Steps between C-alpha positions, in 0.01 A plus 500: 500500500139529378281194508194456285248218580410269223232235478614181681456145354404197704872456584687824484863443395775624725646687202363540145697659217297589190627589149844609619714670236856623527717680243876573511513758232382321190530157652165358610616286794157404640206459262179491701590254771234394754588305811327424830596321820272388782591464870691176565562447123841438339506624143797398285600780266697335225687611194846538342726805547331795333148361548395793722499320838734742675329805356160378623609431851692824525174685415319305774773565751515872433842509331359591156193684395252359241401696189153356485277265687351451851611333819249397764604408851236311694237644274631859520637691203855603601793689354826346630753772439783387736637200689387665821143508378520137391626398837231702670239298312669176600710420194856371560745415225803268527728583209749244372793743510388746772363272774772576759814699567787257565698704750200554726391245769198273458308715751592821317388356167159397634432848634677692222326832448254435788724470801325517842614779733480569869538819713848576641467820694369775267576303187408170341756228414478169320354227710766237416376264771156482348644448152712209632212345693256516219755371246568204727125418515460520129806282440359233731156523349631454148762248605779713367840355599658828597738493807423857603288789378820713530666294230570687173262361246766452240617192692152332467412256224291608201188330632539658847548844343176469314336379817618815680358714221171314513486527881478879462170464316368271774615722782345817357171311425501539119182394318681449164864385455667531159795268456729587212696184383540378866657166398753626244858368559403290799599145561231230519481530876465875485222474241304267720542724806379809302196304365410401861525862600255599217257230609517642851393834361194332350421331833511832666238627260731726295476523127816445300628576148786262427692660205719251311620367167537156660173314464625192689564699816165676513274220397508311827369794704293728272122492482481683170734599216516821296733477202641818330682530173630819341281720731173305431316246718502162329287317751348501849428148613432312827735223605232234482428596139856447366820312559870569474502346158201702384661831614824410335321418176307829516816700566692339220218567262505870601872520470575514875819331623435240776750376756 
């Protein structure tokens, strides 16, 4: 992956996306979107289904390629062509429908794709003991109510499952965590637990992009809001410069459904 130095501002953003375009055939899905996130900042990425939220984060996480535009990581011009490259930079994504594999244990889900190994004679084998110990530490640290790291994750609550997915990012020292609809289909207690996990990421100095169509869930934790509609950026506003009512009014005026 080639890096090209660019001129840094007074405060270099953790990530900066400039004039991002994406086409699916004749469909112009992203129309010149720009977005930046600083260390320790929570950015709420808001919009209805089809607004372009998922396409934008998939480009940043290496799942999709952009057709036009620039991405800067800590002031460096980068081309993120795969999930592996995104992770190497320090970008972790927690997808709503792909966060975990239900039939695997909590420990296996935390280390999925990056399992530790140890020598066993002339070969290397999975270090299951380390996986179990590290999973127990993470569970205690995040106050996850999980009886055992060997428990299949499908038996955990929705909030605990999101906590396990978020703990991966914390363990592997991510700099930016992208959360795709992390509170969808959760009970009130689960929503509050996930919001506390996201606040913990901020306290650890990690930047976060909280992708949601639910303004009420994101407002309590986000520092700034970026609203998309039909592939365009409607607004980019700091929390102290707006309110829930103001954002709702803006979205209704732009034809964005608010929940």
